[in-house]
N, C-alpha and C positions, 0 to 999 in steps of 0.2 A: 127169729132171733129175740131173745129176752132183753129187756132193758139192761140188765146186769151185764149180759154178754156184750151188748153194744158198748156199754160204758168201758169194760175191759178192753175191747178191740180199739176203741178210741184212745184210750191211755197208752196201749202198746204202740200205736201208730205215732203218738206224740213223743214217746220215748225213743223210738227209731229215728225220728225227725231230729231230736236233740242230739243223738249220737252222729248223725250226719252233719249238723251244725258244728259239733266239736271238731270233727275231721277237717272241715272247711277252715276253721278258726286256726287250727295247727298249721294247715297249708299256707294260710295267710299271715302266720307269725303274729296273731292278734291276741296278746295276753289278756287284755281287758275283755274281749269277748268270751274267752275261756273262763274267766272268773265270773262272768255273768251268769254261767250255767252252773255254778257251784254254790251250794247252800252256805250261809254264813257260818255254820257249825260243822263245816266239812272237815274229814280227816282222811288222808290218803296214806297207804302204807306200801312201801317198795323194799325189796329185798336189800339189806345191809345199809339202809338210810333211816334217819330219824322220821318220826311221823310228820306229815305236812298237815297243819292244823289252821282252818279258816280260810275264807275266801282271800283276804289280803295275802297270806302266805302262798297261796296258789298262784295269784297274780305275780308276786315277787319272783317265784321260782321260774315261771314261764318267761318272764322279761329278762331275767339272767340267762336262761338257756337260750333264748332267741338272739341275745347279744353275742353269743360266743359259738353257736352252731345253727346248722340247718337240720331240721327235724322233720322226718317223714314217718307218719304213724298209720297203721292199718289194724281196724278192730272188726272182727267178724262175730257176730251174735250167735251163740249156740243155744241159749235159753234165756227166756224173758218171761217173768212171772209178775202179775200185778196183784196186790193184796191190799185193798182199801187204799190208804194213803202212802203205801210203800210199794216199791217196785224193786226187783232183783234181776240183774243181768249178768250172765256168765258168757264169756266168750275167749276167742283166741286174740292175742295182741302181738303185734310186731312193730318195731321201731328201727329207723336207721338214722344215726346221728352223725353228722359230718362236721368237723371243725371248720369254722369260716376262715381261720387263718392257714388252712391247709392241713394235710394229714389224712390218715386213713378213716374211712367211715367205720363206725362200731354198729353191728347189727345185734339186736336182741329179740327174743320172743318168748312167749309163755302164754299162761291162762290168767284171766283177770275176772274179778267179781266186783260188781258195782251195785250200791244200794242207793236208790233215789227216794227222795222224799217229796210229796205234793206239797206245793206252797199254798198260801192263803188264796192266791189268785187262780188256782187250780193247774198251774204250770208244774213242770217237774224240774228238779235240780239234783245234781250229785251230791249225796250226803256222805257216804263212805265208799272207799275203793281199796282194793288190795290186789296185788299181782305177784307172780312167781317168775317174772321175766329174768332170763339169763342170757349172757352174751353168748352168741353162737360160736362154736368151735372154729378156731382159725382167724376169728374176727379180733382186732385189737380191742383190749380192755380200755375202759375210760382213762386208765393211767399210761396206757401206751404198750403194755405187754400183750402178747398174743394170748388168747384164752385157750385152755386145753381141755 
């Protein structure tokens, strides 16, 4: 194995571990931990929503979400590419959002693309993310009406 291949393999393993830590932080409802995995200049795009810009906005969004809902998220990597100080992850994303005050769970799924940037300390953080998640047929929408 060449040094370059070793470095790429090491980076890919670190990114997989970051994705695992993300899942644990969601399960533990830990908005601060989620924010720590996001680059200061992060931007996330979701269907029908304004862009989420910056680490503080990501933390605020998750704090707000965790105050009102239970969130279960599952992400399956389909592709992971490392190119120098950048990495690209494509995968399948699924989420179940259950209101804490009662009500039906909302299920959504789709594909996602994350761009990660290597930090000065050689760690990886999420820099950009976009998904095409849609509420599943028959699941109530976030406003309460059933999706068709």
